[in-house]
N, C-alpha and C positions, 0 to 999 in steps of 0.2 A: 698463304700467310699464316705463320704460327703465332701463338699468343705472346711469346717472348719478343716478337718483332713489333708488337704494338707499343708505342711510346705513350705511357699514361700521363706524362708531363704535357705532351702535346694535346692529349685528349682533355686534360684539365683546362688548358687554355681555350680549347674549342667550347667546352661546357660553359665557361664563364661568358664568352662572347655570345654564344647561342641564347643565353638567358636574357641578355640585354639588347642584342642587335647592334652594339656600338663598340668598335675597336678602341676608340680614344678613351672612353670611360673605363674600360677594363684595363687598358694599358696603365692608366693613372692609378687605379686601385691596386694593381699588382707590381707597380714600380718598375715597369719595363718599357722600352720604346715601342711605338706603334709598329714600326717596321719589323722589329724582332718578333712581336706577337703575330703579325701577318705571316712572316716567314715560317714560324713553327706550325701554324694552322695549315699552310700550303704543304708542308712536309707530311702532315697527317693525311691530307687529301691524296698526296702522291702515294703514300703507303697503302691507303685503302683503295686507290684506283677510282675514286668517285669524288665529284665536287660536293662540298657540304653547304656552301653558301652561294647565293647569287645576289648581286647588288641591285637594289631598287632605290634610285636617288642616292641619298646619303646613308641609307640603312641597309644592313645585311639581312637577307631573308633566307631561311633554311630551305634547302632543296628537299626532295623526298628522302634521299639518303641521309641528309642532315637531320631530319626529324627522327629517323630511326636511330641514328647515332646518339642524338640528344636523349631519347628515352632510356637507352642503356647507360649513358653517362650519368643521368639523374640517379639511377639505382646504384651505380658504382660509387659515386662521390657522396650520395646521400647516406649510404651505409657507412662510408668512411667517417662522415660527420657524426653518425649515431655512435660509432665505436669510440670516438673521442669524447662524446658526451657521457658515455657509460664509464669511461676511465677517469674522467675529470673528478677529482675530489673523492675518489672511491677508496675506502679503507679496506683492510683485510676482511673478506667475507661480507662486505657491505653492498647493498643495492640502492642505487639512486633512482627515485621516481620523480619526474619533472611534470608538474600539472599546471596547465594554464586554465584560467576561468574568466569568462567574459564579465565585464564590470557590472552588468545588470543582473548577474546571478547572485542569489542569496549566499552569503558567506556561511550561514548556518547549514545550508544544504551541502556546500562543499565540505564543511567539517564533518557532517554526518557521513558523507560518502567515503572520506579517507579515514574515518575513525578506527576501522580495524587495523590500520597501520601505525596509529599513534603510540601503541604500546609495543611495537615490534622493534627490538634493538638492532636488527640487521638492516633497517631501512632508513635512508636519508631522503627527506622530502624537500623538493624545491617547488614553491607555490608562487604563481604569478597571476596577475590580473591585467586586463587590457581590452582593447577593441578586438572584435572577432577577426577582422581581416589581418591584423598584425599577429595575432596568436596563431592563425592558420599558416601564415608565412613562416613563422618560427617552427611550427610543427612540421611543415614540408622540408625545412632545412634541418630537421632532426635535432632541434634545440629544445623541443618539448616532446614528451611521450604521449600525452593525451590532452585534449582541450574539452572542458565542460562548458556547455552552452544551453540556452533555452530556445534556440532556433535550429531546425534541421538544416544541414548543408549537403546539397547534392554533389555526387562525384562527377567530375568532368575530366576529359582527357588530359588537360594541362594541370589539373589539380586532383590527383588520385587519392581520394579520402574515403574512409569508411565511417559512417554516422550510425551510432548504436543508440537506440531508444532505451533510456534508463527507467523512466516512469513519469507520472504526471500527478498534479495535485489541483483540486478544485480551488477557486479563489474565494477568499473570505473578506468580510467587512468587519473590522475590529474597532473597538473604541475603549475609552477609559472605563474601568469597572465602576468607578464612583458615579458615573452618569448613565451607564448603559447595562448594568447587570440586570438580567431577567427580561430585557427588552429584545425584540426581534424585528428586523426590517427585511423586506424583499429587495433583491438586487435585479434590475435597477429601479423597479417601479416606485419604491418609497424614498428615493434619494433626492427628489427635486427640492432645490433650495438648501440642502444640507451642506455644511462645510466638510470638504473632503481633501485628503492628501492622496495623490495617485502616483503610480510609476510614471517615469518620464516618457516622452514620445518615442524614444529609441527602444523601449522595452516591448517585447512581443505582446504582452498582456494589454498594453494601453489601447492599441487599435481595436482589440476585441471589446473592451469596456466602452469606448466611445461609440462603437457601432450599436451596441445594445441600448445605450442611452438615446441615441438618435431614433432607433426603431420604436422605442417606448414613448418618445416625446418627453423625455425627462432631462432637466437641466440642473445638475448639482452646482454648488458654489465651489469652484476650484480654489483651494488655499495654497497648495504646494504640489509641484510635480518633481519627482526625485528619481534620477536614473540609478544611483547607487543604493543597493538594498540595505547596506549597513546604515546609511544615513536615513533611509525611509523608516527603518526600525526605530531610530531615535526620535524622529518626528512623530511616529505613531505613539510612542511611549510618553512624550513630553508635551505635545501640542494641545491635547484635549480634543482634536478633530477626529472624525472617523477616517479610517484608512483602508483602502482596497489593496490587498496583497495576498501572496501565498502564506498560509499560517506558519510554515517553516521559518519564515523571516523573523517572526516574533514568538517563537516556540517557548523561549524562557519566560517572557512576560505573561504569556497565557498560562504557563505552568504555575507561576507565582501569584497569579490573580491580579496583576497590575492592569492587564488588558483582558477583555472578554470578546468572544465572537458574537457579533450582532446579526450577521447574516452570512449565507454561503450559497454559492450557485455552481452547478456543473456546466453551465453555459459558458463559463470562463475557466480555462484550463491553462496552467503553465506546464509545459513539457520540458523534460531534462534529457540531454543527449551527451554522449561521450564520443568525441571525434578522434580518430587515429589515422595514420597513413596506411595504405593498403599493404605495403611491403615491410612493415615494421617487424623488428625482432620481437618475438613473443616473450613477455615478462610474466612469470608465474603469479606474482603478487597483483599485477594489474588485471590479469585474467580473473583472479579471485574477486577483486572489487566488482568486475562486471557481473560475475555470478551472484554476488551478494545483492546487487542492485536489482535483481529480477523481482524481489519483493522487499523493497526498502522499508525498514520499520518506521522511519521518521517522515517519509513522504508517501503516505498511504494513498492508494487509489480510492478516491472518495465516491460514494454511491451517488 
């Protein structure tokens, strides 16, 4: 069989059905009849000389050959989607970089990370935030170039991802300067009964903090738990409570003296990761961001 004999239209139909396991759903999405969809997949099987599916109840299950074909189809059509994403909205000499960021990640950290590109006239940025699973789905569909997260994501056969460690920061306790300037507290030993605002339960940091408090027999008075770091920044600035967070979240308030650092501990760390697909097209400016992050100026490795 020669490459010109491979019908990529049939391969596209196979790819869509293989990802869902349901003919009816794909037929509806592609606005074709179920019989026409089945016929074209059978033609692909005839051309390849191998069965791609076997039926288990109402569901289609990939054969060993089908799994092999799917792995190649993912690369073929994934790169096609990446090509369209690159071309979409591209001006003469322009480069589009599409960055996804989990909702629990500090927007200050994200801005610090992309800062080298903000003055680059040849770069168009698309910045999105959301839940990690949805961002990874969009990444695998080549609708994003990179996802920034505070949790590591392992690579799996059905989810070929590369997770790059960017850096980490010790967690701080901050409070209003009017009440806490010059005062120091230990984390968590001195926090019993104190009013605290904390990252929400979905944040990687929260489990670490709760475990430290339980081990120390300390029970702070919880006043707010906030998933979104931009909102936690406002709470820290305006509430008058002590707040547990990475200092990068309130870097501007610390710089201007509205807030002060009351305590810091290396027993609590927020890590930062950049997640990409394994087979992505290399982008020079994205590679430079990875290189710059090796020693980030605004998210220092705390002693």
